[in-house]
VOGU-576127 format. One record per residue (C-alpha): residue in one letter; x, y, z. Coordinates in steps of 0.5 Angstrom, whole numbers, padded with zeros to 4 digits, always signed. Each point is the difference from the previous one (the first is absolute). Layout:
AXYZ ...
***
This chain:
X-0136-0006-0075 X-0003-0007+0003 X+0002+0001+0008 X-0003-0001+0008 X+0004+0005+0003 X-0004+0006+0002 X+0007+0005+0000 X+0002-0003-0008 X-0008+0001-0002 X+0000+0008+0003 X+0007+0002-0003 X-0002-0002-0007 X-0007+0002+0000 X+0004+0007+0003 X+0005+0000-0006 X-0003-0002-0007 X-0005+0003-0004 X-0006-0004+0001 X-0002-0003-0006 X-0006+0001-0004 X-0007-0003+0002 X-0001-0005-0006 X-0003-0007+0002 X+0005-0003-0006 X+0006+0002+0002 X+0005-0004+0001 X+0008+0002+0002 X+0006-0002-0004 X+0003-0001+0007 X+0000-0004+0006 X+0003+0000+0007 X-0002-0005+0005 X+0002+0003+0007 X-0001-0006+0006 X+0002+0001+0007 X-0001-0005+0005 X+0002-0006-0004 X+0004-0005+0005 X+0006-0004-0002 X+0001+0006-0005 X+0006+0005+0000 X+0000+0007-0002 X+0000-0002-0008 X-0003+0004-0007 X-0001-0004-0006 X-0001+0002-0007 X-0002-0003-0006 X+0001+0006-0007 X-0004-0004-0004 X-0006+0000+0004 X+0002+0007+0002 X-0001-0003+0008 X+0003+0001+0007 X-0001-0004+0006 X+0002+0003+0006 X+0000-0004+0007 X+0000+0002+0007 X+0002+0007-0001 X-0003+0006+0002 X+0005+0006-0003 X-0003+0005-0005 X+0006+0001-0004 X+0001-0006-0002 X-0007-0001-0003 X+0001+0008-0003 X+0006-0001-0003 X-0003-0008-0004 X-0006+0004-0002 X+0004+0006-0004 X+0004-0007-0003 X-0005-0003-0003 X-0004+0006-0002 X+0006+0003-0004 X+0000-0008-0002 X-0006+0000-0003 X+0000+0008-0002 X+0006+0000-0004 X-0001-0005-0005 X-0008+0001+0000 X+0000+0008-0001 X+0007+0002-0002 X+0001+0003+0008 X+0007+0000+0004 X+0000-0001+0007 X+0006+0004+0003 X+0002-0001+0008 X+0002+0008+0000 X-0002+0006+0004 X-0002+0006-0004 X-0002+0007+0001 X-0003+0006-0005 X+0003+0006-0001 X-0007+0004-0004 X-0001-0006-0004 X+0008-0003-0001 X+0001-0007+0004 X+0006-0002+0003 X+0001-0007+0001 X+0006-0002+0006 X+0001-0007-0001 X+0006-0004+0004 X+0000-0006+0005 X-0001-0001+0007 X+0006+0004+0005 X+0000+0007-0006 X-0005+0005+0004 X-0005-0001-0005 X-0005+0002+0005 X+0004+0004+0005 X+0001+0005-0007 X-0007+0000-0003 X-0003+0002+0006 X+0006+0005+0000 X-0002+0002-0007 X-0008+0001+0002 X+0002+0005+0005 X+0001+0005-0006 X-0007+0004-0002 X+0000-0001-0007 X+0001-0007+0002 X-0006-0005+0000 X-0001-0008+0001 X+0000-0005-0005 X+0002-0007+0004 X+0005-0002+0005 X+0001-0007-0003 X-0004-0002-0006 X-0002+0004-0007 X-0004-0005-0007 X+0003+0004-0006 X-0004+0001-0007 X+0005+0003-0006 X-0003+0004-0005 X+0005+0003-0005 X+0004+0004+0003 X-0003-0001+0007 X+0001-0005+0006 X-0008+0001+0004 X+0001-0002+0008 X-0006-0001+0003 X+0000-0002+0008 X-0004-0007+0000 X-0001+0001+0008 X-0005+0004+0004 X+0004+0000+0006 X+0007-0001+0000 X+0005-0005+0005 X+0004+0005+0004 X+0006-0003+0005 X-0002+0003+0006 X+0007+0001+0001 X+0000+0007-0003 X-0003+0003+0005 X+0007+0000+0004 X+0003+0005-0005 X-0006+0003-0002 X-0004+0001+0007 X-0006+0002-0004 X-0002-0006-0002 X-0001-0003+0007 X-0008+0004+0000 X+0000-0003-0008 X+0000-0007+0003 X-0004+0002+0006 X-0006-0001-0005 X+0002-0005-0004 X-0001-0007+0000 X+0008-0003+0002 X+0002-0008+0001 X+0008-0002+0004 X-0001+0008+0005 X+0004-0001+0006 X-0004+0001+0006 X+0005-0004+0006 X+0008+0001+0001 X-0001-0008+0000 X-0002+0001-0008 X+0006+0004-0002 X+0003-0004-0006 X+0003+0006-0003 X+0008-0001+0002 X+0003+0008-0002 X-0005+0005+0004 X+0000-0006+0006 X+0004+0004+0004 X-0003+0007-0001 X-0006+0002+0004 X-0007-0001-0004 X-0007+0003+0001 X-0001-0007+0004 X+0004+0003+0005 X-0004+0006+0001 X-0006-0003+0001 X-0002+0000-0008 X-0005-0007-0001 X+0004-0001-0006 X+0007+0001-0004 X+0000+0000-0007 X+0007-0002-0001 X+0002-0005+0005 X-0002-0006-0006 X+0003+0000-0007 X-0007-0003-0003 X-0005+0005+0004 X-0004+0004-0006 X-0006+0003-0001 X-0005+0001-0006 X+0000+0008-0002 X-0005+0004-0003 X+0004+0005-0004 X-0004+0006+0001 X+0002+0000+0008 X+0007+0001-0003 X-0001+0007-0002 X-0008+0001-0002 X-0004-0003-0006 X+0005+0006-0005 X+0006-0004+0003 X-0001-0006-0004 X-0002-0003-0006 X-0001-0007-0004 X+0004+0001-0006 X+0006+0003-0003 X+0004+0000-0005 X+0007-0001-0001 X+0005+0004-0002 X+0006-0003+0005 X+0002-0005+0003 X+0005-0001+0007 X+0005-0007+0001 X+0002+0001+0007 X+0007-0004+0000 X+0006+0000+0006 X+0006+0000-0004 X+0006+0004+0005 X+0005+0001-0006 X-0006+0002-0006 X-0003+0007-0002 X-0006+0003+0004 X-0004+0000-0005 X+0000-0002-0007 X-0005-0001-0006 X-0001-0006-0003 X-0001-0001-0008 X-0006-0005-0001 X+0005-0006-0001 X+0004+0002+0007 X-0007+0000+0003 X-0003-0006-0002 X+0006-0004+0001 X+0000+0002+0007 X-0007-0001+0001 X+0001-0007-0003 X+0005-0003+0005 X-0002+0005+0006 X+0008+0001+0002 X+0001+0002+0006 X+0004+0001+0006 X-0002+0002+0007 X+0001+0005+0005 X+0007-0004+0005 X+0003+0004+0005 X+0006-0006-0001 X+0003+0002-0007 X-0004-0003-0007 X-0005-0003+0001 X-0002-0006-0006 X-0004+0002-0005 X-0007-0003+0000 X-0005-0002-0006 X-0009+0002+0001 X-0002+0000-0007 X-0003+0006-0002 X+0000+0002+0007 X-0006-0003+0001 X+0000-0006+0006 X-0007-0001-0002 X+0000-0004-0006 X-0003-0007+0001 X+0004-0005-0004 X+0003+0002-0004 X+0001-0002-0007 X+0004+0002-0007 X-0006+0002-0003 X-0001+0004+0006 X+0006+0003+0000 X+0000+0002-0007 X-0008+0004+0001 X+0004+0004+0005 X+0006+0001-0004 X-0005+0003-0006 X-0004+0004+0005 X+0006+0004+0003 X+0003+0000-0007 X-0006+0004-0001 X+0000+0004+0007 X+0007+0003-0001 X-0001+0001-0008 X-0006+0006+0003 X+0004+0001+0007 X+0006+0003+0002 X+0004-0004+0005 X+0006+0000+0005 X+0003-0004+0005 X+0001+0005+0006 X+0005-0003+0005 X-0002+0001+0007 X+0008-0002+0002 X+0003+0008-0003 X-0006+0004+0003 X-0002+0001+0007 X-0007-0001+0002 X-0002+0007+0001 X+0001+0001-0007 X-0002-0006-0003 X-0008+0003-0001 X+0004+0006-0004 X+0005-0004-0005 X-0006-0004-0002 X-0006+0006-0001 X+0006+0003-0004 X-0001-0005-0006 X-0007+0002+0000 X+0003+0008-0002 
***
């Protein structure tokens, strides 16, 4: 990344493992993030042939990170046969569980509830690179520190102390900056004299060292995926359904889903491969994704987990049962 924004540079260095110290090392992709350009509205451009992105007048690291992951996936999938998947992953004594689903499916809160189990280890909360070797799907976390929504501190208060020690962005420091309308009327730490509130904005994030979650023994960088849970919302469907490899592939390819709605059945939406980070999608890229997911579902069992049919307090236990 090339940038004139100290905040973006600071987060970038904190987020990723450093490159090897070789004078002739050249990047496979480049992101230019430039702020303070007069006459330019905040906007991003991407050239897939050059693997180059240009973002104007932004200081939001979340966009930089998602584009970096997308570019790295495009390169690694073609050059190294490494599959990028947007998923939260936990490890249970060497057996990996991947949670996949679009925004609004309680993926984050469910994942953090799973981590409360003594035998669960953190792999990643958002993204893995998977290599297929024979009958194994080996998942690696590419990030050194992980990008968390700080709003989870509302449900899991112990994370407040972790965020206190982490680099954060967009954390609300006054009621005037409050943008989370769902929590607007509730009493918050700002009302009690605290200097900031972690759930006052939907866009507040922190870069967290995974060893701070439960100690070094609670984190592993690699796992072998055995189970894939695809979160869905279908009021009239079964709670948990085992999918055939063909059925799982069809579901993940279309990315068809409904969002929870309090006013009847919401319309279907589409998010191919449940991956909002994909850049410049093409027929070739879709075919490559299908081949990779076909390999995943050949070696790992896939299930749909219907959050409409399972109470929130039971969701963790129903997913945990899939590993037994």
